[in-house]
N, C-alpha and C positions, 0 to 999 in steps of 0.2 A: 098092551103094555103091562109088564109085570115088574113092579118095584115093591119089594117087601122092606118095611122100615121097622127096625127094632129100637124102642125107646125105653128109658128107665134110668134110675139113679146110677151114679158112677159105681162101678164095682158089681153091678147086678149080673154081668155075664153077657152083655150084648155082643161083644167082639168074638168071644169064644163060641157062643151059640150061633152067631151069624155065620162064622166060617163053616161050622158043621151043616147048617141049613143050606148054605150056598152050594156046598159040595153035593149034598143029597139031591138038590134041585138042578144041579149043573148050571148054576147061575154064577155071575161074578160077585165076589164079596168086596164091599167098600167099607172102610172105617172112616167116618167123617174127619176125625182128628188127624189120622194119617194122611188123608188127602190134603187137608189144610196145611199140615206141616210140610209136605212135599211141594205144594204149590208156592208157598211163601218162604220156603227154605229156612224155617225157624221152628223150634220145638214149641208146643203149646205153652209150656211154662215160661218160655222166653217172650212169647207174644203177650202173655199176661203181665209179665214184669216190665217189659219195655213200653207197651202201648195201653195196657189196662184191659179189664174184662169187657168194657163196653165195645172197644175196637174188635176184640175177638168175637163177640156176639154178632157184630156186623159182618164179619168174614163168614160166620156160620150161615147167616141169612143169605148172603150172596151164593154160597155153596148150594143151598136148597133151591134157589131160583135157577141155577145152572143145571141142577139135577133133573129137571123136568123132561129133558130129551133122552134120558137114559132108559134102558130096557133090560129085563132079565138080570136084575141085581138084588142083592140083599145088602141093605145099608144098616150099619150100627152107628147111631147118632152119639154125640157127646151127651152126657147127662143133663146139661142145661139147655141144649139146643131147642127142645120143644117149648121151653118156658119163657121165651122172649118174643115180644112183638106178635106177629101173626104166624110164627114158625109152625106151631102145632096144626093150625088150619091148612097151611101150605103142605105140610107133610101128609095130612089126610087126603088132600087133593091129588098129590103126586102118586101115592101108592097105598098099599094096605099096611096099616100100622098095628104093631103088637107091643104092648107094655109088658115088660118082664118084671113082674112084681116080686120083691124080696122083703123079708122082715128086717127090722133095724139090727138085731143081733147078727144076722147073717151078713148084712152089708158091712158092719163093723169088722167082722172076722175076715171077709174077703178083702177089704181095703187095707187092713193092718198087714195082710200077707201078700199084697199086690206086688207084681213085678214092675209095673209101670207107675212112676210117680204122678200124683194128681195135684195140680197147683192149689186147689181149694182146701186140701186136707194135709198138705205137707207139714211135717213137724208136730202134728197133733198126737197125743197119747191116746190110749183106748177110751178113757173117760171123756176127754175133750172131743174125740171123734164121735162117740155115742151122742153127746149133747149136740154137736154140729148136725148130725143126721136127724136127730129128733126135732131140731129147729127147722131144717131146710126141707126135709122130705114132704111134710104136709103142704108146704107152699108149692113145691114142684108137682106133687101128685094131683093137684087141681088140673094141671095140663096133661099129665100122663093118662089120667082117667078118660080123656077125650079120644084115646086110641080106639080103633075099631075092635080090637081084641085085647083082653086082659088075661095074661097067662100067669097063673101061680107057679110056684116052683115045680110041682109035679106035671104041669102041662108044657114045660119048656123042653120039648124034644121035637126033632124035625118031623117025625111021622105025624104027630098031633097037628102041627102047623100045616102040613100037607093036606090032612083031612079037612081042616078049616078052609083052606084055599080051594079045595075041590068042591066043598059045599057052596062056597061063594060063587064059583064058576057055574055050578049046576043051576043055582038060583038065577044067575044072570042070563044063562042060555034059555031058561024056561019062560023068561019075561017076554 
């Protein structure tokens, strides 16, 4: 079973990198937010506004539990998905997790220029966004750092990930 799971703060590039990696590996790409939106026929921002963040987090957990039967996929999680309940432990059990680590200034730049609206940062100016990330990232990073692999910006390329996966496979087959 091959499930590759990309985690990290919103705007770190999970979906963009995930698509490239899936193409390189000839795997299916899944964006957890897109799957949840399609399944419930509501945008994430509408789920947040109509039902609240707690309800959305329950939908994410349900998604993870249903993911266990999948194979040959690259999954981009939502930024908060690993940080609730037992989600990070579940993600580590289901597949190989990679934390896409980015600096605060880089996250601010990427979110200010994002094409896709993010409910938690909507309407924030650059200063407010910087403060928001500085407050939230350390709380979330406690969970992100439980990933099997932590990739800094320079390691976030499909060939490097393939090398890590080969090493893991070689180790497993020699046991």
